[in-house]
C-alpha angles and dihedrals in degrees: 000000000000106000099207128125100218141094095008095305113142112271120225113257120232124192115200118198112196147120133270087248091066102117093193094055096099090060089064092054090075094059090082093040091051091049092242101118142350100244129198128179136216124184121216093238096057118116112266091225088065093063098086097072091050102045094041092085091058128228135227092207136031122192117194106199125193113304092186103069094080112063091198091067114102104228094205087056091046088052093051091047092048093050091047092053092048090049093050096044102042097148096048118104108250111217110239089013092275105178099164141008088259090066088066090062084083083099088074105108092213089055089051092050089054088054101040104020093135090057099044137069116271106286132188141174110246116223089195137008085240087072092069122102100195091193090071105011142050136195125242128190108248089227118025142136136233096002093304124138098049114138117198101175141025093249090064094060108108125217090244093054119109126200090227090066093059143063122215113228136182116252115243135210096236119203097175135354125212135194105206118192121203128192116190091346094306122116112239113230129250103042119216122243116218134202107234121248112253134166088267102031134060120222114253141153111267106169151344135256128193100192114084116199113231093235090055091049090053092052091051091050091050091052092048092051089058097043110025088201116172093220128012143152121222123202105211128173133200111227139167087269094050131261120343131188112231095184144328119234113207093181096038126182117235110167093109090046088055091051091049100041107021088232116131108208090192089064092043091051091047093052092047093051094049093047098045111019105040118109 
């Protein structure tokens, strides 16, 4: 089958599984309007018995987005839904090679440190909050979304917080912070410049930069070799000790990047998938 969306030829069908908190979701709506793909959506909180009518049409591609950015989502339910979709769409190409719900636990920062420890700041698992020296360290939620879950001082630890939900990471003297997007292993230009998260400032994209330092390019390539993700966003900082990876976002958000650059990563991902992953 020719997977092209032009002149009446059958368009490839993409199923996106996500949450209503996915800020980039509207950028996927245009794939059908632009004749790139026939896109359908499933949310992680939908009843599993409602799947049949959706998956019956079949899909060439399935994209499991982040199920963790909406705290109202039951993760056991999200796991059952994910496994049911995979079981019903066995021949579809799964974006980022997701073959089970457990693959999405890549978002766990401790898991990432075990993969990219030589590229990241020193990271540990705290056995107690008493282990933390907030002069030189900070706490990060192992699984979080949009730069939330960073604790800079002891007073910000909540009674409900548990050490097992956090990693302990060395503080860095950050000169510049980047959000680097990659599609199919290629860095998207321009890169985004971020303001760093602080106790008094949220992290956000504040500008663009075309020039990519060679050391930063090498880091991105090393991460891609270990993940082979179709689309990802890397948070990388320049420090006195060189470039460090803060985290890798498999299901990255890119609405603000679109507003800054005019580049729709949903369209770029779609084109990449059709050109390289279609049968």
